[in-house]
MDAnalysis code that builds the backbone (N, CA, C; Angstrom):
import MDAnalysis as mda
import numpy as np

u = mda.Universe.empty(585, n_residues=195, atom_resindex=np.repeat(np.arange(195), 3), trajectory=True)
u.add_TopologyAttr("name", ["N", "CA", "C"] * 195)
u.add_TopologyAttr("resid", np.arange(1, 196))
u.add_TopologyAttr("resname", ["MET", "VAL", "SER", "MET", "ARG", "ILE", "SER", "GLY", "VAL", "ALA", "GLY", "THR", "GLY", "SER", "PRO", "VAL", "ARG", "ASP", "PRO", "ALA", "LEU", "ALA", "ARG", "ALA", "LEU", "VAL", "LEU", "VAL", "GLU", "ALA", "LEU", "ALA", "LEU", "VAL", "GLY", "PHE", "VAL", "LEU", "ALA", "ALA", "ALA", "PRO", "ALA", "ALA", "ALA", "ARG", "GLU", "ARG", "VAL", "SER", "PHE", "LEU", "GLY", "SER", "LEU", "ALA", "SER", "LEU", "GLU", "SER", "PHE", "ALA", "PRO", "GLY", "THR", "ILE", "VAL", "ILE", "ARG", "THR", "ALA", "GLU", "ARG", "GLN", "LEU", "TYR", "LEU", "VAL", "GLU", "GLY", "GLY", "GLY", "THR", "ALA", "LEU", "ARG", "TYR", "ARG", "VAL", "ALA", "VAL", "GLY", "ARG", "PRO", "GLY", "LYS", "GLN", "TRP", "LEU", "GLY", "GLU", "ALA", "ARG", "ILE", "GLU", "GLY", "LYS", "TYR", "VAL", "ARG", "PRO", "ALA", "TRP", "ALA", "PRO", "PRO", "ALA", "GLU", "VAL", "LYS", "ARG", "ASP", "ASN", "PRO", "ARG", "LEU", "PRO", "ASP", "VAL", "ILE", "PRO", "GLY", "GLY", "SER", "PRO", "ALA", "ASN", "PRO", "MET", "GLY", "VAL", "ARG", "ALA", "LEU", "THR", "LEU", "ASP", "ARG", "ASP", "GLU", "TYR", "ALA", "ILE", "HIS", "GLY", "THR", "ASN", "ARG", "PRO", "ALA", "SER", "ILE", "GLY", "THR", "PRO", "ALA", "SER", "TYR", "GLY", "CYS", "ILE", "ARG", "MET", "LEU", "ASN", "GLU", "ASP", "ILE", "VAL", "ASP", "LEU", "TYR", "GLU", "ARG", "VAL", "GLY", "VAL", "GLY", "THR", "ARG", "VAL", "VAL", "VAL", "GLU", "ARG"])
u.atoms.positions = np.array([
    [104.712, -45.515, 58.003],
    [104.748, -46.974, 56.112],
    [106.179, -46.278, 55.877],
    [106.437, -48.025, 55.541],
    [107.789, -47.788, 54.368],
    [107.317, -48.000, 53.055],
    [108.161, -47.844, 52.110],
    [107.486, -47.950, 50.764],
    [108.581, -48.403, 50.077],
    [108.877, -49.655, 49.153],
    [109.492, -50.011, 48.916],
    [109.311, -50.576, 47.132],
    [110.269, -49.836, 46.161],
    [111.026, -50.054, 44.620],
    [111.699, -51.326, 44.354],
    [110.862, -52.374, 43.678],
    [112.079, -53.187, 43.086],
    [112.103, -53.211, 41.962],
    [112.783, -53.548, 40.671],
    [112.683, -53.977, 39.371],
    [112.885, -54.781, 39.082],
    [112.697, -55.969, 38.219],
    [112.942, -56.267, 37.557],
    [112.207, -57.142, 36.718],
    [112.345, -58.322, 35.580],
    [111.509, -58.672, 34.841],
    [110.626, -60.047, 35.373],
    [109.371, -60.295, 35.838],
    [109.532, -61.272, 36.393],
    [109.594, -62.299, 35.863],
    [109.898, -63.058, 36.347],
    [110.876, -64.698, 36.297],
    [112.269, -64.655, 34.896],
    [112.637, -63.606, 34.983],
    [113.494, -63.190, 34.002],
    [115.207, -62.141, 34.354],
    [114.477, -61.436, 35.491],
    [115.469, -60.612, 35.723],
    [115.517, -59.500, 34.912],
    [116.444, -58.556, 35.706],
    [116.410, -57.424, 34.956],
    [117.074, -57.268, 34.108],
    [116.457, -56.514, 32.713],
    [116.960, -57.517, 31.286],
    [118.412, -56.286, 31.360],
    [119.955, -57.216, 31.096],
    [120.760, -56.347, 30.951],
    [120.989, -56.592, 28.999],
    [121.591, -55.477, 28.516],
    [122.520, -55.043, 27.239],
    [123.734, -56.056, 26.459],
    [124.930, -55.899, 27.616],
    [126.274, -56.061, 27.685],
    [126.048, -57.356, 28.328],
    [127.068, -58.023, 26.916],
    [127.016, -59.899, 26.851],
    [127.830, -60.205, 28.081],
    [129.098, -58.985, 28.661],
    [129.920, -59.859, 29.643],
    [129.548, -58.702, 30.995],
    [128.295, -57.702, 30.937],
    [128.125, -57.904, 31.794],
    [126.938, -59.165, 32.700],
    [126.206, -59.387, 31.716],
    [125.121, -60.272, 32.000],
    [126.441, -62.043, 32.184],
    [127.158, -61.738, 32.067],
    [128.182, -62.912, 32.198],
    [128.445, -63.245, 34.023],
    [128.458, -61.716, 33.735],
    [129.736, -61.311, 35.527],
    [127.990, -61.429, 36.061],
    [126.738, -61.251, 36.164],
    [125.601, -61.503, 36.958],
    [125.134, -62.193, 36.949],
    [125.262, -63.402, 36.141],
    [124.734, -64.890, 36.467],
    [126.240, -65.231, 37.238],
    [127.093, -64.778, 37.365],
    [128.442, -65.502, 38.169],
    [128.746, -64.914, 39.649],
    [127.722, -63.374, 39.803],
    [127.837, -63.346, 40.894],
    [126.867, -63.688, 41.580],
    [125.647, -64.040, 40.964],
    [124.508, -64.992, 41.175],
    [124.651, -66.503, 41.992],
    [126.082, -66.938, 40.859],
    [125.908, -68.390, 41.590],
    [126.234, -68.858, 42.369],
    [127.642, -67.440, 42.454],
    [128.462, -67.538, 43.958],
    [127.918, -66.847, 45.171],
    [126.528, -66.067, 44.897],
    [125.890, -66.184, 46.310],
    [125.528, -66.933, 46.554],
    [124.706, -67.559, 45.680],
    [123.580, -68.699, 46.329],
    [124.573, -69.838, 46.329],
    [125.857, -70.399, 46.071],
    [126.986, -71.030, 46.792],
    [127.539, -70.892, 47.922],
    [127.736, -69.641, 48.262],
    [128.068, -68.948, 49.692],
    [127.076, -68.690, 50.180],
    [126.243, -68.919, 50.018],
    [124.965, -68.689, 51.393],
    [124.498, -70.332, 51.653],
    [124.894, -71.051, 50.902],
    [124.399, -72.508, 51.105],
    [125.440, -73.029, 51.755],
    [126.526, -73.087, 51.591],
    [127.609, -73.270, 51.995],
    [127.838, -73.256, 53.327],
    [127.495, -71.492, 53.739],
    [127.762, -71.021, 54.972],
    [127.230, -70.799, 55.983],
    [125.234, -70.428, 55.586],
    [124.604, -70.416, 56.109],
    [123.317, -70.938, 56.766],
    [123.065, -72.399, 55.874],
    [122.134, -72.457, 55.666],
    [122.176, -74.098, 56.351],
    [121.055, -73.894, 57.635],
    [121.187, -75.113, 58.244],
    [119.906, -76.054, 58.081],
    [120.895, -77.223, 58.500],
    [120.376, -78.480, 57.702],
    [118.321, -78.802, 57.675],
    [118.102, -77.979, 58.795],
    [116.101, -78.045, 58.616],
    [115.534, -76.376, 58.480],
    [116.979, -75.958, 57.269],
    [116.210, -74.425, 57.510],
    [114.198, -75.027, 56.686],
    [114.222, -75.648, 55.584],
    [112.882, -75.607, 55.508],
    [112.542, -77.210, 56.207],
    [111.569, -77.467, 56.262],
    [111.272, -78.631, 56.415],
    [109.267, -79.031, 56.425],
    [108.685, -80.252, 56.662],
    [107.515, -80.509, 56.404],
    [106.812, -81.035, 57.816],
    [106.229, -80.049, 58.308],
    [105.890, -80.284, 59.542],
    [104.355, -80.562, 59.514],
    [103.886, -81.551, 60.337],
    [102.131, -81.655, 60.429],
    [102.033, -80.547, 61.335],
    [100.087, -80.981, 61.363],
    [98.966, -79.721, 62.320],
    [99.257, -80.295, 63.734],
    [99.881, -80.008, 64.496],
    [99.759, -80.562, 65.695],
    [100.234, -79.330, 66.976],
    [99.799, -79.897, 68.193],
    [99.950, -78.231, 69.156],
    [99.850, -77.192, 68.557],
    [100.589, -76.377, 68.846],
    [100.928, -74.754, 68.373],
    [100.219, -75.045, 66.803],
    [100.419, -75.976, 65.907],
    [100.075, -75.619, 64.501],
    [98.790, -75.861, 64.024],
    [97.767, -75.957, 65.299],
    [96.631, -76.836, 64.453],
    [95.854, -75.529, 64.167],
    [95.910, -74.729, 64.676],
    [95.542, -73.400, 64.177],
    [95.605, -73.641, 62.415],
    [97.275, -73.475, 61.520],
    [96.677, -74.155, 61.040],
    [95.669, -74.448, 59.363],
    [95.189, -75.348, 60.073],
    [93.725, -76.013, 59.745],
    [93.199, -75.161, 59.147],
    [92.906, -74.577, 59.626],
    [91.797, -73.031, 59.078],
    [92.139, -72.332, 57.761],
    [93.239, -72.620, 57.532],
    [94.170, -72.163, 56.584],
    [94.036, -72.759, 55.056],
    [93.252, -72.699, 53.655],
    [93.962, -73.152, 52.482],
    [94.545, -73.620, 52.478],
    [95.017, -74.448, 51.609],
    [95.801, -74.982, 51.080],
    [96.555, -73.636, 50.007],
    [97.844, -73.760, 49.998],
    [98.549, -72.802, 49.060],
    [98.786, -71.563, 49.732],
    [97.768, -71.163, 51.377],
    [98.033, -69.799, 52.072],
    [99.505, -69.822, 52.517],
    [100.126, -68.992, 52.256],
    [100.873, -68.414, 53.502],
    [100.764, -67.973, 54.779],
    [101.440, -68.549, 55.977],
    [101.155, -67.836, 56.714],
    [102.804, -67.897, 57.747],
    [102.906, -66.281, 57.932],
    [103.503, -65.855, 58.793],
    [103.251, -65.603, 60.296],
    [104.469, -66.353, 61.261],
    [103.942, -66.630, 62.652],
    [105.336, -65.689, 63.201],
    [105.394, -64.138, 63.339],
    [106.141, -63.100, 63.663],
    [107.198, -63.892, 64.686],
    [106.017, -63.742, 65.871],
    [107.003, -64.710, 66.980],
    [107.654, -65.564, 67.402],
    [107.181, -66.320, 66.094],
    [108.060, -67.650, 66.063],
    [109.334, -67.324, 64.513],
    [109.143, -66.017, 63.874],
    [109.644, -65.994, 62.959],
    [110.105, -67.104, 61.670],
    [108.609, -67.324, 61.814],
    [108.419, -69.433, 60.795],
    [107.654, -67.946, 59.924],
    [107.591, -68.766, 58.644],
    [106.815, -68.746, 57.902],
    [106.659, -70.537, 57.374],
    [104.748, -70.057, 57.140],
    [104.286, -72.109, 56.786],
    [103.448, -71.560, 55.537],
    [104.170, -72.604, 54.429],
    [102.923, -72.771, 53.333],
    [102.484, -74.126, 53.877],
    [101.041, -73.774, 53.953],
    [99.596, -74.487, 54.035],
    [99.482, -75.690, 52.854],
    [99.508, -76.760, 53.343],
    [99.759, -78.040, 52.344],
    [98.402, -78.769, 52.021],
    [97.886, -79.517, 51.490],
    [96.798, -79.903, 52.282],
    [96.988, -81.405, 52.661],
    [96.040, -82.133, 53.526],
    [96.367, -83.091, 54.016],
    [96.863, -83.108, 55.894],
    [96.989, -82.136, 56.271],
    [97.332, -81.538, 57.785],
    [98.551, -81.650, 57.676],
    [99.320, -80.761, 55.928],
    [100.803, -80.233, 56.629],
    [101.152, -79.326, 55.534],
    [102.490, -78.382, 56.365],
    [102.877, -77.286, 56.028],
    [104.338, -77.249, 55.605],
    [104.874, -76.823, 55.116],
    [106.210, -76.509, 54.901],
    [106.802, -75.367, 56.269],
    [107.463, -75.062, 56.483],
    [108.245, -74.458, 57.307],
    [109.145, -74.050, 57.024],
    [109.934, -72.669, 56.899],
    [111.016, -72.189, 56.496],
    [111.046, -70.700, 57.739],
    [112.718, -70.419, 58.344],
    [112.618, -70.101, 59.135],
    [113.109, -68.354, 57.861],
    [112.518, -67.247, 59.000],
    [112.671, -65.590, 58.342],
    [113.054, -65.131, 59.389],
    [113.452, -63.725, 58.912],
    [113.410, -62.706, 59.518],
    [112.092, -61.696, 59.379],
    [112.136, -60.887, 60.716],
    [110.518, -60.329, 60.652],
    [111.307, -59.030, 61.065],
    [110.569, -58.064, 61.143],
    [110.779, -56.425, 61.217],
    [111.145, -56.257, 62.209],
    [112.213, -55.130, 62.578],
    [112.247, -54.815, 63.437],
    [111.090, -54.564, 64.502],
    [111.319, -54.200, 65.803],
    [110.361, -53.465, 67.285],
    [109.915, -52.437, 66.422],
    [108.332, -52.063, 66.214],
    [107.847, -50.999, 65.316],
    [107.749, -51.243, 64.102],
    [108.329, -51.495, 63.497],
    [108.061, -52.530, 61.844],
    [107.586, -53.092, 61.344],
    [106.951, -54.234, 62.561],
    [106.226, -55.560, 62.218],
    [104.609, -54.668, 61.566],
    [104.114, -55.750, 61.122],
    [103.066, -55.785, 60.380],
    [101.681, -56.786, 60.693],
    [100.451, -56.752, 61.000],
    [99.671, -58.057, 60.625],
    [98.684, -58.102, 60.009],
    [98.447, -58.600, 59.776],
    [96.631, -58.755, 58.612],
    [97.091, -59.394, 57.250],
    [96.796, -59.444, 56.562],
    [96.195, -59.973, 55.131],
    [96.805, -59.537, 53.859],
    [97.751, -60.070, 53.122],
    [98.097, -59.184, 51.647],
    [97.660, -60.557, 50.687],
    [98.076, -60.498, 49.929],
    [97.995, -61.174, 48.660],
    [99.565, -61.212, 48.190],
    [99.625, -62.059, 47.107],
    [101.105, -61.817, 46.331],
    [100.623, -61.031, 44.980],
    [101.368, -59.824, 44.299],
    [101.549, -59.273, 44.063],
    [102.028, -59.255, 42.522],
    [103.689, -59.997, 43.014],
    [104.594, -59.886, 41.974],
    [105.592, -61.051, 41.990],
    [106.155, -61.600, 41.206],
    [107.039, -62.149, 41.379],
    [108.505, -61.419, 40.610],
    [109.292, -61.572, 41.299],
    [111.012, -61.289, 40.366],
    [112.061, -62.034, 40.732],
    [112.398, -62.345, 39.866],
    [114.302, -62.794, 39.832],
    [115.202, -61.841, 40.004],
    [116.399, -62.213, 40.685],
    [117.452, -61.248, 41.034],
    [117.092, -59.460, 40.778],
    [115.729, -58.881, 41.776],
    [114.926, -57.363, 41.314],
    [116.597, -56.506, 41.989],
    [115.929, -55.436, 41.183],
    [117.046, -54.370, 41.755],
    [115.938, -53.301, 42.852],
    [116.817, -52.824, 43.205],
    [116.326, -52.212, 44.715],
    [116.671, -50.695, 45.002],
    [115.543, -49.843, 45.473],
    [115.542, -48.593, 45.605],
    [115.408, -48.600, 46.929],
    [116.131, -47.949, 48.000],
    [116.047, -47.854, 49.289],
    [115.031, -47.034, 49.611],
    [113.968, -47.257, 50.223],
    [112.440, -46.450, 50.530],
    [113.214, -45.190, 51.267],
    [112.604, -44.563, 51.546],
    [112.987, -42.905, 52.167],
    [113.223, -43.036, 53.313],
    [112.243, -44.195, 53.809],
    [112.927, -44.511, 55.789],
    [114.485, -44.827, 55.645],
    [114.966, -45.926, 55.052],
    [115.659, -46.849, 54.873],
    [116.821, -45.680, 54.414],
    [116.566, -44.746, 54.134],
    [117.694, -43.714, 52.968],
    [118.028, -42.694, 54.346],
    [116.817, -42.808, 54.972],
    [117.207, -41.648, 56.170],
    [118.482, -42.038, 57.284],
    [117.650, -43.588, 57.365],
    [118.538, -44.409, 58.679],
    [120.103, -44.586, 57.603],
    [119.766, -44.603, 56.425],
    [121.454, -44.820, 55.662],
    [121.497, -44.467, 54.510],
    [122.284, -42.817, 55.101],
    [122.381, -42.024, 53.519],
    [123.403, -42.129, 52.745],
    [124.340, -43.508, 53.529],
    [125.098, -43.464, 52.061],
    [124.799, -44.795, 51.130],
    [123.770, -45.287, 51.236],
    [123.534, -46.319, 50.439],
    [123.109, -45.661, 48.953],
    [123.560, -46.084, 48.249],
    [122.928, -45.455, 46.078],
    [121.569, -45.571, 46.084],
    [121.041, -45.075, 45.278],
    [119.681, -44.760, 44.637],
    [119.111, -46.063, 44.551],
    [119.381, -46.669, 44.183],
    [119.230, -48.463, 43.242],
    [120.812, -48.674, 43.302],
    [120.185, -50.300, 43.972],
    [121.174, -51.529, 43.897],
    [120.352, -52.299, 42.851],
    [121.884, -52.617, 41.795],
    [121.359, -53.641, 40.952],
    [121.170, -54.952, 41.424],
    [119.829, -56.043, 40.306],
    [119.703, -57.160, 40.660],
    [120.964, -57.769, 40.135],
    [121.594, -58.772, 41.734],
    [122.631, -60.082, 41.325],
    [123.568, -58.879, 42.310],
    [123.497, -58.266, 42.738],
    [124.509, -57.321, 43.721],
    [124.622, -57.839, 44.327],
    [126.220, -58.546, 45.194],
    [126.350, -59.024, 46.459],
    [125.496, -57.896, 47.637],
    [125.592, -56.983, 47.630],
    [125.223, -55.279, 47.784],
    [123.492, -55.910, 48.501],
    [122.873, -56.092, 47.423],
    [121.283, -56.349, 47.578],
    [120.599, -56.752, 47.912],
    [119.782, -56.408, 49.029],
    [119.152, -56.562, 50.341],
    [118.035, -57.621, 49.743],
    [117.467, -57.682, 48.647],
    [116.569, -58.680, 47.880],
    [116.943, -60.147, 47.563],
    [117.813, -60.109, 47.515],
    [118.905, -61.362, 47.352],
    [117.964, -62.192, 46.095],
    [118.642, -63.587, 45.665],
    [117.862, -63.697, 44.270],
    [116.326, -64.111, 44.365],
    [115.304, -63.626, 45.055],
    [114.645, -63.297, 44.460],
    [113.557, -62.574, 45.115],
    [112.076, -61.997, 44.742],
    [111.085, -61.442, 45.374],
    [109.843, -61.893, 45.095],
    [109.089, -61.833, 46.006],
    [107.305, -62.090, 45.973],
    [106.936, -60.658, 46.459],
    [106.509, -59.842, 45.485],
    [105.913, -58.284, 46.572],
    [104.383, -58.800, 46.774],
    [104.026, -57.575, 47.726],
    [102.974, -57.913, 48.391],
    [101.862, -56.866, 47.880],
    [100.903, -56.680, 48.067],
    [99.829, -55.979, 47.418],
    [99.477, -54.776, 48.723],
    [100.265, -54.532, 49.868],
    [99.719, -54.168, 50.997],
    [101.312, -53.213, 51.117],
    [100.762, -52.044, 51.504],
    [101.678, -51.335, 51.600],
    [103.749, -51.648, 50.961],
    [103.481, -51.711, 50.111],
    [104.630, -52.529, 49.144],
    [105.395, -53.427, 49.984],
    [105.351, -54.246, 50.886],
    [106.296, -55.198, 51.418],
    [106.487, -56.493, 50.488],
    [107.335, -56.834, 50.729],
    [108.078, -58.104, 50.196],
    [108.499, -59.358, 50.958],
    [107.984, -60.605, 50.093],
    [108.852, -61.536, 50.965],
    [110.032, -61.733, 50.374],
    [111.131, -61.864, 50.685],
    [112.582, -61.913, 49.606],
    [113.623, -62.837, 50.071],
    [114.421, -62.945, 49.192],
    [115.453, -63.057, 49.884],
    [116.687, -62.728, 50.444],
    [118.218, -62.778, 50.729],
    [118.544, -61.880, 51.752],
    [119.951, -62.005, 51.035],
    [120.995, -61.056, 51.636],
    [122.386, -61.152, 51.378],
    [123.071, -60.984, 52.781],
    [121.918, -61.330, 53.706],
    [122.949, -61.211, 55.422],
    [121.876, -62.942, 55.924],
    [122.279, -63.708, 54.840],
    [121.842, -64.758, 55.955],
    [121.421, -65.109, 57.485],
    [122.919, -64.127, 58.105],
    [122.580, -64.202, 59.642],
    [121.433, -63.963, 60.386],
    [121.242, -62.918, 59.690],
    [119.752, -62.217, 59.860],
    [118.664, -62.771, 60.128],
    [118.611, -64.468, 59.262],
    [117.610, -65.325, 59.650],
    [116.929, -65.857, 61.140],
    [116.441, -65.637, 61.322],
    [115.500, -66.090, 62.374],
    [115.757, -64.710, 63.591],
    [115.413, -63.443, 63.100],
    [115.597, -62.336, 64.121],
    [114.487, -61.392, 63.756],
    [114.520, -60.273, 64.047],
    [113.737, -59.382, 63.946],
    [114.901, -58.458, 63.030],
    [114.921, -58.281, 62.232],
    [116.242, -57.550, 61.181],
    [115.714, -56.234, 60.129],
    [114.532, -56.609, 59.878],
    [114.077, -55.875, 58.658],
    [113.006, -54.629, 58.791],
    [112.631, -53.750, 57.870],
    [111.820, -52.459, 57.835],
    [110.611, -52.536, 57.822],
    [110.319, -54.725, 57.980],
    [108.816, -54.333, 57.555],
    [108.532, -56.052, 56.573],
    [109.846, -56.418, 55.422],
    [109.556, -57.371, 54.543],
    [109.974, -58.491, 55.602],
    [109.619, -59.549, 54.591],
    [109.886, -60.622, 55.517],
    [111.412, -61.487, 54.623],
    [112.612, -62.271, 55.195],
    [113.337, -62.467, 54.851],
    [113.689, -63.473, 54.646],
    [114.161, -64.551, 53.866],
    [114.253, -65.891, 53.803],
    [115.907, -66.028, 53.085],
    [115.821, -67.273, 53.749],
    [117.387, -67.431, 53.360],
    [117.498, -67.742, 51.273],
    [118.158, -67.470, 50.672],
    [117.970, -67.520, 49.339],
    [117.253, -68.688, 48.978],
    [118.463, -70.226, 49.260],
    [117.593, -71.385, 48.369],
    [115.744, -71.329, 48.994],
    [115.713, -70.638, 50.008],
    [114.089, -71.068, 50.403],
    [113.574, -70.352, 49.365],
    [113.946, -68.699, 49.665],
    [112.969, -67.994, 48.906],
    [113.125, -69.099, 47.189],
    [113.839, -69.031, 47.035],
    [113.691, -69.564, 45.724],
    [113.214, -70.965, 45.165],
    [113.263, -71.742, 46.268],
    [111.981, -73.178, 46.961],
    [110.474, -72.429, 46.660],
    [110.232, -71.774, 47.794],
    [109.079, -71.173, 47.871],
    [108.681, -70.137, 46.376],
    [109.573, -69.240, 46.105],
    [108.929, -68.859, 44.412],
    [108.594, -69.630, 43.858],
    [108.491, -70.819, 43.797],
    [108.382, -71.919, 42.657],
    [107.040, -72.780, 43.160],
    [106.938, -72.493, 44.489],
    [105.472, -72.925, 44.643],
    [104.187, -72.141, 44.844],
    [104.480, -70.825, 44.775],
    [102.890, -69.909, 45.233],
    [103.184, -68.633, 43.553],
    [102.055, -68.652, 43.304],
    [102.306, -67.805, 42.112],
    [101.264, -66.224, 42.689],
    [100.959, -65.661, 41.727],
    [100.685, -64.395, 41.994],
    [99.153, -64.684, 42.252],
    [98.427, -64.009, 43.397],
    [97.262, -63.492, 44.085],
    [97.173, -64.694, 45.529],
    [98.369, -65.219, 45.865],
    [99.168, -66.294, 47.035],
    [98.411, -65.336, 48.082],
    [97.446, -66.055, 49.139],
    [97.316, -65.322, 50.252],
    [97.752, -65.456, 51.016],
    [98.322, -63.903, 51.986],
    [99.085, -64.361, 52.856],
    [99.100, -63.633, 53.898],
    [99.097, -64.020, 54.934],
    [98.689, -64.264, 56.524],
    [99.364, -63.816, 57.542],
    [99.780, -62.796, 57.972],
    [100.505, -62.081, 58.786],
    [100.404, -62.011, 60.348],
    [100.715, -63.182, 61.127],
    [100.481, -63.212, 63.018],
    [101.204, -62.745, 63.847],
    [100.893, -63.019, 64.965],
    [102.181, -62.010, 65.736],
    [102.413, -64.227, 66.709],
])
C-alpha cells in the first residue's frame, strides 16, 4: 500500500514568510503553468461528452460524481442532463492501480510533497520534501486528496505522462485540467475508480 504526505493550506498554498521567496514561488508556478499550457495541452484535453454508447453507464451516477476509468485513462465529472466533462489522465502503473470508491478529503494549492517509503526506496536520491511550487514537485499546482489510502488526484510536472500508466496509484492530470476540476468539486465529492 502506498501512502503519500502532502502539505499546504487549502486554497492558499504553503505559508511562506520571506517576501522574495513568495514572489519567486508565484513566478515559478506562473512559468510552469504557461510552459505546460504551451507545450503539452492537447486541444481536447478537457471536453463535454454525452452519455452515448460506452458512456451510457455514467447515467447511474449522481451529478458531481467523479468517475475514473483506468483502462480508458479518462476522468469524468458527471453533470446533469446526460453529460460529463472528460479529462485525460495518467493512472497507476501495472500492480499499482486500485479500484473502488473514495471521497475528496482535502483540497490543496501548490502542495508540498514528501515521497512515500515505496517511492523513496525506488528513488533514494529524492529529497524528504519537495516544496510546493517547485518545478520538481510531481503534485503540480493543485491536489485533491482522497480518504482512501492517502491517494490523490493532482497535477503533474510531467505532462507527457498523461494518457499513460505512470504513477504509484494517484491520478495525474494536466495542470490546467486539475485547476479546472479543483474549482468544480468540493470536499466530500464522491470518486469512483473503475477498470
